[in-house]
N, C-alpha and C positions, 0 to 999 in steps of 0.2 A: 605577680609572684614576688615575694619578699626577697631582697638581695641576701646572698649567703654571707654570713658573718666572717670577718677576718680573724685570723688566728695569731695570737701573741706567742712568741717564743722567748724563753728566758734561760740565759746561762746563769745558773744558780749554784748555791753551795759555797759562796765566797764571802762570808760564811753562811752556813745553813740557817742560823737564827735570823739573820738579816733577810734571807730569801723568804722564809716563812712570814716575816713581818711584811715584806713587799707583797706577797700573795694576798694578805688581808687588806693592805692598802688599796690594791686594785679592786677587790670586792667591795670594800666599804665606800669607795669613791665613784662607783658606777651606779648610774640611775637605772634601777631594775626592779620590777615588781614580781618577778618570778625567776626560777633557775634559768629558763631559756633566754632571758634578756641579759645575762651576764656574758663575759668574754670567754670564748674558747681559747685555751692556752696549753702550751707544752712547756713544762718546767724540767730542765736537766739539772738535778741537784748534785753537781759534780764536786762533792766534798773532798775527794782525793787530789784535786788540783793543787799543784805546789803553791806554797805561800807567796803571795804577790810581792809583798815588801822584801822578803828575803831574796827572792829571785832577782828582783830589779837591782837591789843594792849590791848583790854579789856579782852582777853582770852575767848571770846565768839564766837567761830568759828564753832560750830556744824551745825547751820543752813546754814551758807555760804558754808561750805564744802559739805553738803548734796545737796544743789542746784547746785553747780558746777558739782558734780558727776551725778546728775540727768540729767543735760543738756548734758553731755558727752554721757551718755547712749542713750538719745533721738537722738542725732546726729548719733550714730552708728546704731540705729534702722531705721533711715531714709536713710541708705545706704551710709553714708559718709565713705571715705577711710582713712581720717586723719583729725585731729582736730587742730585748732589754737586758742590760747587764747590771744587776744591783750590787755593784762594787766600784767604788771610786777609783781605787788604785789600778784596777784592770783597764781603765780607760787610757792608760799609757800606751796600750796596744790598739786603740780604737781604729786608727788609720788602716792597720793591717787587717783587722777583723772585717771592717767595712769593705775593703778591697776584695775580700774572699767570697763575698756573697752578692746577690743581685737584689736583695731586699734591704730596707732601711735598718740600720743598727742605731738605735737612739743614743745620742751623745749626751749623757746625763750632765756632764760638766758644762757643755755649751748651753744646754737648756737652763741650767742654773744661772749662769751669767746673764743670759738673755732675760730671764725672769726678773732678776735683780734690777737690771737697767730699766725694764718696763715698769716694775712695781714701785721703785724708789726714785726713778728719774735721773737726770743728768748730774744731779748734785752728789751722787755716790762717787767717792774717790778712793776709798780704801775698804777692803773686806778682810775680816779675820777668819781664817780657816782652821778648823779642828780636823786633823787627818792623820793618817799613818806616816811613818818616816818615808815610805816609798813615794807617796803622793807629794809630800813636802819636798824631798830632795830632787825629784824629777820635775818639780814645778808644773804639775799637771793642771792646776787651776790657773797659774800665771799665764800659761799659753793662750788661754781664751780671754781672761780678764784684761790682760794688757792690750789686746786688740780693741777693747772698749774704753781704754784709758783708765782702767781701774787697777789700783795697786793691791797686791795680796800681802797680808801679814800672817805669819805663823807664830805660835807661842814661843816663849823663851826656851832655852835648852832644858831647864828643869821642868818647866810646864809641859813641854813636848813629851818628856819622859813619863809624866803623869798621864797624858793622853794615851800613850802606848800601853801603859799598865792597865788602864780602864778597858781598852779595846781587847788586849790579848789575855790578861790575867783575870778579867772579870767576865765580859760578855762572851768571848770565844771559849772561855773555860766553863761556861754555864753557871756563873755566879751572878748574884744580884748586884746591879749598879744603879745609881740614882743621879739625876741631873745635877744635884747640888755639889757633887764631887768635882764638877768642872766650872762651878760658878766663879771661882777666883780667876780662872783663865779668861773667862768671858769679861770679867772686870778689867783684866789686863788689856784686852782688845779695846774696850771703851776708853780706857785711860790714854790709849794711843790713837784716838780719833778714828777708830773703825766705825763705819756706818752700819754694817751688818755683820753678823756671825753666821758662817756656813758650817753645817754639820757634814764635813767632808769625808766621813767614813760611815758606811751603812750600819755598822755596829752601834755608832752613836745615835743613829736614827731610832734604833731599838730602845735605847735608854730613855730618850726624850719622849718617845711614844705619842707623838702628836702634841707635845707641849706647846701651848700658844704663847708666842712672844713676837710682837710685830717687827722686831729687829733680829730675828733668827730664822734662817731659811734651811729647809730640809730637802736636799736634792732627791732623796728616795721618794718623797711624796710627789715631787715634780715628775720624776720618772714614771710613777704609777699613773699620774694624770695624762701624761703624753701617750702612754701605752694604751689607755682607754680611748683617747681621741683617735689614734691611728687604727684602732679596731672598729671605728665607726660608731662608737657608743657615746652617750652623753655623760659628762662629768658632773658630779655634784658640786655646787658652789660652796 
């Protein structure tokens, strides 16, 4: 008798466009010849969740943390075998979320650093991260990168403002954004000897939409691939 498929749980809506894009990444990266060979999943599109960056920078995180934990517990109670959170900034609460459930909560940040070290080898010394102010100020990527001897670099103040404008005033506002808007910032990273650029906000993953660049890493894609693996399915190469 064939083993019962494992069920993916997703804390989504952070934001909704990124969650929808993640949904498609999971489908597009699963080896499947029919509906039945795809992953069973429960998506909680919790769009009313407080803004992550605003909550963190204002030190008003109790409600946000409680809601994230509540969603994780709900997904576990619904029979999910593992949880994905397609939002970089929310990983500030990863330890608390993981402690609240008995199933794995995929750590997208840790997966990204591990992938970079594996993919690019020990020569990688500095990574440029495009992210929200919340991810930047709380050094969410630094926590894991520094363990691997990797330095994290963020854009200059004016460039960081541009990143936030693209995330909030374009993608989250439902307006069209294109990768070239951030090309100058990527050049800034290269000029400062960054070995890799990380799309450290899932809204940016939406903009680049699978854009192929050997020195650009998309954590949302890595999250999708890990979600597929933990569900017991095969990932497309």
